[in-house]
C-alpha positions as CSV (number, residue, x, y, z in Angstrom):
1,M,151.7,129.7,127.4
2,T,153.5,130.5,130.7
3,T,153.3,133.8,132.5
4,S,154.1,135.2,135.9
5,V,151.0,137.6,135.8
6,P,149.0,136.4,138.9
7,H,145.6,136.8,137.2
8,L,146.7,134.6,134.3
9,T,148.3,131.8,136.3
10,G,147.0,128.8,138.3
11,N,143.2,128.6,138.3
12,Y,143.0,132.2,137.2
13,A,144.4,131.2,133.9
14,P,141.9,131.1,131.0
15,V,140.7,127.9,129.5
16,T,141.4,127.9,125.7
17,E,138.5,125.9,124.4
18,E,134.7,125.8,124.5
19,S,133.5,122.3,125.3
20,T,130.3,120.2,125.9
21,A,130.0,117.0,127.9
22,Y,126.9,114.8,128.6
23,E,125.8,112.6,131.5
24,L,128.4,113.8,134.0
25,P,129.5,111.4,136.8
26,V,128.1,112.2,140.3
27,T,129.2,111.4,143.8
28,G,126.1,111.4,146.1
29,T,122.5,112.1,144.9
30,I,121.3,115.2,143.1
31,P,118.1,116.4,144.6
32,P,115.3,115.4,142.1
33,E,113.5,118.8,142.7
34,L,116.4,120.6,141.0
35,T,115.6,120.9,137.3
36,G,117.2,123.8,135.5
37,W,120.6,125.4,134.8
38,Y,123.4,126.4,137.2
39,L,125.2,129.2,135.3
40,R,128.2,131.2,136.4
41,N,130.1,134.0,134.6
42,G,133.7,135.0,134.7
43,P,136.6,136.5,132.8
44,N,138.3,134.3,130.3
45,P,140.4,136.3,127.9
46,H,140.1,134.9,124.4
47,A,143.6,136.1,123.6
48,A,144.8,134.4,126.8
49,A,146.0,137.8,128.1
50,S,144.4,140.9,129.8
51,A,145.6,143.9,131.7
52,H,143.5,143.0,134.8
53,W,141.5,140.1,136.0
54,F,138.3,142.1,135.7
55,L,138.9,142.8,131.9
56,G,138.9,139.3,130.4
57,D,136.2,138.2,127.9
58,G,133.1,136.8,129.6
59,M,132.7,133.0,129.6
60,V,129.6,131.3,131.1
61,H,129.9,127.8,132.5
62,G,126.7,125.9,132.8
63,V,125.5,122.6,134.2
64,R,122.1,121.2,133.3
65,L,120.2,119.2,136.0
66,E,117.1,117.1,135.4
67,Q,115.4,114.6,137.7
68,G,118.5,113.7,139.6
69,R,120.8,113.6,136.6
70,A,123.7,115.9,135.6
71,V,122.6,116.0,132.0
72,S,125.4,118.2,130.6
73,Y,128.1,120.8,131.0
74,R,129.1,123.5,128.6
75,N,131.2,126.6,128.5
76,R,130.8,129.4,126.0
77,W,132.3,132.8,125.5
78,V,129.8,135.7,125.3
79,R,130.1,137.0,121.7
80,T,130.1,140.7,122.5
81,S,131.1,143.2,119.9
82,T,134.4,143.5,121.7
83,F,134.9,139.7,121.3
84,T,134.0,139.6,117.6
85,D,135.2,143.0,116.4
86,G,137.9,144.1,118.9
87,A,137.9,146.7,121.6
88,R,136.4,150.1,120.7
89,V,135.0,153.1,122.5
90,Q,132.7,154.8,119.9
91,D,130.2,153.6,117.5
92,A,130.0,154.7,113.8
93,E,128.2,158.0,114.8
94,G,130.9,158.9,117.3
95,N,128.8,158.1,120.4
96,R,129.9,155.9,123.2
97,D,129.4,152.3,122.1
98,L,127.5,150.6,124.9
99,T,127.6,147.3,123.1
100,A,131.4,147.3,123.5
101,G,132.1,145.3,126.7
102,V,133.2,141.9,127.9
103,A,129.9,140.7,129.6
104,N,132.0,138.8,132.2
105,T,130.6,139.5,135.6
106,H,127.1,138.0,136.2
107,V,124.3,136.1,134.5
108,I,120.7,136.6,135.5
109,R,117.2,136.0,134.2
110,H,114.4,138.6,134.1
111,A,111.2,138.6,132.1
112,G,112.2,135.4,130.4
113,R,115.5,136.7,129.2
114,T,118.9,135.3,130.3
115,M,121.5,138.1,130.3
116,A,125.2,138.2,130.8
117,L,126.2,141.4,132.6
118,V,129.2,143.7,133.1
119,E,128.9,147.2,134.6
120,S,130.6,149.0,131.7
121,S,128.1,148.2,128.9
122,Y,124.8,146.8,127.9
123,P,123.7,143.3,128.9
124,Y,124.0,140.5,126.3
125,E,121.1,138.1,125.9
126,L,121.9,134.3,125.9
127,T,120.0,131.3,124.9
128,C,119.5,128.3,127.2
129,E,122.4,126.6,125.3
130,L,124.6,129.7,126.1
131,D,124.7,130.9,122.5
132,T,124.8,134.7,122.3
133,V,121.6,136.4,121.0
134,G,123.1,140.0,121.1
135,P,123.1,143.2,123.2
136,Y,119.9,144.1,125.0
137,D,118.9,147.8,125.6
138,F,115.3,147.4,126.9
139,D,113.8,148.1,123.5
140,G,116.0,151.2,123.0
141,K,115.1,152.8,126.3
142,L,118.3,152.1,128.2
143,R,120.9,154.9,127.4
144,T,123.5,154.0,130.0
145,A,125.6,151.0,131.0
146,M,123.9,148.5,133.4
147,T,125.3,147.3,136.6
148,A,126.2,143.6,137.0
149,H,124.3,143.6,140.3
150,P,120.6,144.4,139.5
151,K,118.1,143.3,142.2
152,T,114.7,141.9,141.7
153,C,112.0,142.8,144.2
154,P,110.3,139.6,145.3
155,T,107.0,141.4,145.9
156,T,106.6,143.4,142.7
157,G,108.9,141.5,140.3
158,E,110.5,144.8,139.4
159,L,114.2,144.9,138.4
160,H,116.1,147.7,140.0
161,F,119.5,148.7,138.7
162,F,121.8,151.5,137.8
163,G,124.5,152.6,135.4
164,Y,127.6,154.6,136.1
165,D,129.9,156.6,133.8
166,V,133.1,158.6,133.8
167,R,131.1,161.5,132.3
168,A,128.2,163.3,133.8
169,P,125.7,162.2,134.8
170,Y,128.0,159.9,136.7
171,L,125.2,157.7,138.2
172,T,121.7,156.9,136.8
173,Y,119.1,154.8,138.5
174,H,116.8,152.5,136.5
175,R,113.7,150.5,137.2
176,A,112.0,147.9,134.9
177,D,108.7,146.2,135.6
178,A,108.2,142.4,135.9
179,A,107.5,142.2,132.1
180,G,110.9,143.9,131.4
181,T,109.6,147.3,130.4
182,L,112.0,150.1,131.5
183,L,109.9,152.6,133.4
184,I,112.3,154.9,135.3
185,S,115.7,156.4,134.4
186,R,116.9,159.3,136.6
187,P,120.3,160.8,137.4
188,I,121.6,160.5,140.9
189,D,123.8,163.5,141.8
190,V,127.3,162.5,142.8
191,P,130.3,165.0,142.5
192,A,132.8,162.7,140.8
193,P,133.0,159.5,138.7
194,T,133.2,157.0,141.5
195,M,133.1,153.2,141.0
196,H,129.6,151.9,141.9
197,H,129.8,148.1,141.7
198,D,126.7,147.3,143.8
199,F,123.9,148.9,145.7
200,N,121.1,148.1,148.2
201,L,117.4,147.4,147.9
202,T,114.7,147.2,150.6
203,A,110.9,147.0,150.4
204,E,110.8,150.8,150.7
205,H,114.2,152.2,149.7
206,V,117.1,152.1,147.3
207,V,120.5,152.8,148.9
208,F,123.5,153.9,146.8
209,M,127.1,153.8,148.0
210,D,129.3,156.8,146.9
211,L,132.7,155.7,148.1
212,P,136.3,157.0,147.6
213,V,137.4,154.8,144.6
214,V,137.4,157.4,141.8
215,F,138.2,157.3,138.0
216,D,141.8,158.2,137.4
217,L,142.6,159.6,133.9
218,E,146.3,159.0,134.1
219,T,145.8,155.3,134.9
220,A,143.3,155.0,132.1
221,K,145.8,156.5,129.7
222,S,148.6,154.2,130.8
223,G,146.5,151.0,130.5
224,G,147.6,150.0,133.9
225,G,144.7,147.8,134.9
226,M,141.5,149.2,136.2
227,P,141.3,153.0,135.8
228,Y,140.2,153.7,139.4
229,R,142.2,154.6,142.5
230,W,141.5,155.4,146.1
231,R,141.2,159.1,146.8
232,D,141.9,160.3,150.3
233,G,139.6,163.2,151.1
234,Y,136.7,162.1,148.9
235,Q,133.6,161.5,151.1
236,A,132.2,158.1,151.8
237,R,128.4,158.2,152.1
238,L,125.1,156.3,151.6
239,G,122.3,157.8,149.5
240,V,118.7,156.9,150.3
241,L,116.0,157.1,147.7
242,R,112.4,156.3,148.6
243,R,110.9,153.7,146.1
244,D,107.5,155.4,146.3
245,D,109.1,158.7,145.2
246,P,111.6,157.6,142.6
247,H,112.1,161.1,141.2
248,G,112.4,162.7,144.6
249,A,115.4,163.8,146.6
250,V,118.2,161.5,147.6
251,R,119.2,161.8,151.2
252,W,122.9,161.3,152.0
253,F,124.4,159.9,155.2
254,P,128.2,160.0,155.9
255,I,130.1,156.9,156.8
256,D,133.7,156.0,157.5
257,P,135.9,155.7,154.4
258,C,135.8,152.2,153.0
259,Y,134.9,150.3,149.9
260,V,132.2,147.7,149.2
261,F,132.1,145.5,146.1
262,H,129.2,143.4,147.3
263,T,126.2,143.7,149.5
264,L,124.6,140.7,151.3
265,N,121.1,142.2,151.8
266,A,119.2,145.1,153.3
267,H,115.8,145.6,155.0
268,D,113.6,148.2,156.6
269,E,112.9,148.6,160.3
270,P,110.8,151.3,161.9
271,G,112.7,154.5,161.3
272,R,115.8,152.6,160.2
273,I,117.4,150.8,157.3
274,V,119.7,147.9,158.0
275,L,122.4,146.9,155.5
276,H,124.8,143.9,155.5
277,V,127.9,144.3,153.3
278,M,131.3,142.9,152.7
279,R,133.5,145.9,153.7
280,Y,137.1,146.6,152.7
281,P,139.0,149.3,154.8
282,S,140.2,150.8,151.5
283,M,140.8,149.7,147.9
284,W,143.4,150.3,145.2
285,R,145.6,152.9,146.9
286,Q,148.7,152.1,144.8
287,D,147.4,149.9,142.0
288,S,144.4,147.9,141.0
289,H,146.0,144.5,141.5
290,T,146.3,144.6,145.3
291,Y,143.4,143.9,147.6
292,E,142.8,144.2,151.3
293,H,140.6,141.8,153.2
294,A,136.8,142.1,153.2
295,S,134.6,141.0,156.1
296,L,131.0,141.2,157.1
297,W,129.7,144.5,158.5
298,R,126.3,145.8,159.4
299,W,125.3,149.4,158.7
300,T,122.2,150.8,160.4
301,I,120.9,154.1,159.0
302,D,118.8,156.1,161.5
303,L,116.4,158.1,159.4
304,T,115.5,160.3,162.3
305,T,119.0,161.3,163.5
306,G,120.7,161.2,160.1
307,T,123.5,159.0,161.4
308,V,124.8,155.5,160.5
309,T,126.0,153.0,163.1
310,E,128.8,150.8,161.7
311,E,129.5,147.3,163.2
312,Q,131.9,144.6,162.2
313,L,130.2,141.2,162.6
314,D,133.1,138.9,161.6
315,D,136.8,139.2,161.1
316,R,137.2,136.4,158.5
317,D,138.2,137.3,155.0
318,A,135.2,136.4,152.9
319,E,133.5,137.6,149.8
320,F,130.7,136.8,147.2
321,P,127.8,137.1,149.7
322,R,124.4,135.5,148.7
323,I,121.0,135.0,150.2
324,D,117.8,133.2,149.2
325,D,116.9,135.8,146.5
326,R,113.2,135.4,147.2
327,L,113.9,137.5,150.3
328,A,115.8,140.3,148.7
329,G,115.1,143.5,150.5
330,L,113.4,141.8,153.4
331,D,114.6,140.7,156.8
332,T,116.2,137.5,155.8
333,R,117.8,135.5,158.7
334,F,120.5,133.7,156.8
335,G,123.3,134.8,154.4
336,H,126.3,133.0,152.9
337,A,129.8,134.0,151.8
338,S,132.8,132.2,150.3
339,V,136.3,131.9,151.7
340,S,139.2,131.4,149.3
341,G,142.8,130.4,150.1
342,D,144.5,127.0,150.4
343,N,141.6,125.8,152.6
344,G,138.4,127.0,151.0
345,A,135.1,127.2,152.9
346,L,131.6,128.5,152.8
347,I,130.1,130.4,155.8
348,R,126.4,130.5,156.7
349,Y,125.6,133.5,158.8
350,D,122.7,133.7,161.2
351,L,122.1,137.5,160.9
352,H,119.6,137.4,163.8
353,T,121.7,135.6,166.4
354,G,125.3,136.3,165.2
355,A,126.1,132.6,165.0
356,S,127.7,131.0,161.9
357,T,128.3,127.5,160.4
358,T,131.2,126.7,158.1
359,H,131.7,124.0,155.5
360,E,135.4,123.2,155.0
361,F,136.3,121.8,151.6
362,G,139.8,120.7,152.5
363,S,143.3,121.5,151.3
364,G,143.6,122.6,147.7
365,R,139.8,122.8,147.1
366,I,138.6,126.3,146.5
367,P,135.0,127.3,146.2
368,A,133.6,130.1,144.1
369,E,130.4,132.1,144.9
370,A,127.6,129.8,146.1
371,A,124.2,130.5,144.7
372,F,121.0,129.5,146.6
373,A,118.7,127.0,145.0
374,P,115.3,126.7,146.8
375,A,114.1,123.2,147.7
376,N,110.4,124.3,148.0
377,Q,108.0,127.2,147.7
378,H,108.8,128.7,151.2
379,P,111.3,131.6,151.1
380,G,113.9,131.4,153.8
381,G,113.3,127.6,154.2
382,E,115.2,124.6,153.0
383,G,117.4,124.8,150.0
384,Y,120.9,124.2,148.5
385,L,124.1,126.1,148.0
386,M,125.6,125.4,144.6
387,T,129.2,126.3,143.7
388,Y,132.0,125.4,141.4
389,V,135.0,124.0,143.5
390,Y,138.5,123.9,142.0
391,N,140.6,120.9,143.0
392,A,144.3,121.8,142.8
393,D,145.3,118.1,142.9
394,T,143.4,117.2,139.7
395,D,143.4,120.6,138.1
396,R,139.7,120.1,137.4
397,S,136.5,121.5,139.0
398,D,133.3,120.0,140.5
399,L,129.9,121.5,140.9
400,V,129.2,120.9,144.6
401,I,125.7,120.9,146.1
402,L,125.4,121.5,149.8
403,A,122.3,121.5,152.1
404,A,122.1,125.1,153.2
405,T,120.4,124.2,156.5
406,D,123.1,121.6,157.3
407,L,126.1,123.3,155.9
408,A,128.7,121.4,157.9
409,A,127.6,118.1,156.6
410,A,129.1,116.3,153.6
411,P,127.9,117.5,150.2
412,V,124.6,116.3,149.0
413,A,126.1,115.8,145.5
414,T,129.4,116.4,143.8
415,I,129.2,116.6,140.0
416,H,132.5,115.9,138.4
417,L,133.3,118.2,135.4
418,P,135.5,117.2,132.5
419,T,137.6,120.4,132.7
420,R,138.7,123.2,135.0
421,V,136.4,126.2,135.7
422,P,138.7,129.2,136.2
423,Y,138.0,131.5,139.2
424,G,135.3,133.9,138.2
425,F,132.5,136.0,139.6
426,H,128.7,135.5,139.8
427,G,126.0,133.3,138.7
428,N,122.6,131.8,139.5
429,W,120.5,128.7,139.7
430,L,117.9,129.2,137.0
431,A,115.1,126.7,137.6
432,D,112.8,125.7,134.7
């Protein structure tokens, strides 16, 4: 099938088959301490067509590592009800069907469950072999959709997340304990159905981003891609909720208009909250297929004065920021982001000094998001960045493993896959 639709051409184009391969060839040496799965999710429309890149059926691509071997690769569609039964909005009782989604954005593990996520519906649980178990609603307690960007507190093991909707309440905050029991669900008051893709977590606070990308009914009726548009005049603001008072008031702080898909990290300082985000000056003014450039910014919320200081830290166009997740919500020194384009790269930011290091992949080699895989039990210490890299010359992909503390060096290992991994979204290293 040939098409001129950008999100269905080149390495955006879906692969048409599920496949499994064993004993993958490797250049270099896989660190023997890495035993587990590298999983990454992304849109791969089963019908080989979709109205927007964000709307394709979820497909998880996984590589299994054991004792220095690349044991296997497999890719599997997530069998959501949308995949098996077709798109629908309501269940048999006429309620919104929260099982109906594409589960195409992220894949995480919490309380022993591996879950594929998309922000419009329930999570879908997967087995280690990437077979679909089914939708997961936290034993019937979850009554909203779930963000694709939940955050696990490294101190308590709690999972913090939210759901948003085009109907009131437009935003709901949730918290589950380390065992997976949903403990808190409370509405957050926002005046319109804005698109909340990500949020911020610190040791003491949850910070929401209410930004000027708003649900647009006419676009939804037309089927013209994502049903959200930039709205001039809608406020941009950050909402701060204390974690020790989860049902208390949310305090709002105005910021300059912008949009943020992804946050890098956030942490508390005396009287302040510091956030690092990938900031766009605006988003989807005319349609949902055009994007401006994102770059790294720091927002500092002064809890005394009620103001936010906004600083651009880098002018490079980058996205998919990641840290060592064992430091989520704490003052981590290093963060990483991906650069696409004809000469792909990964950037390692020193958030304390402002310095950065770059790994260049070379012409025609484009990395995806790079997840951090720890090398030891010391958060913030040595570890590896793992990412699928598309090679335009061969039309195949590799799983590349880089030493995070020596990012400019040659890859530690390159695992050669038998197929192409289309451009996608998010994933994780899930150690045994």
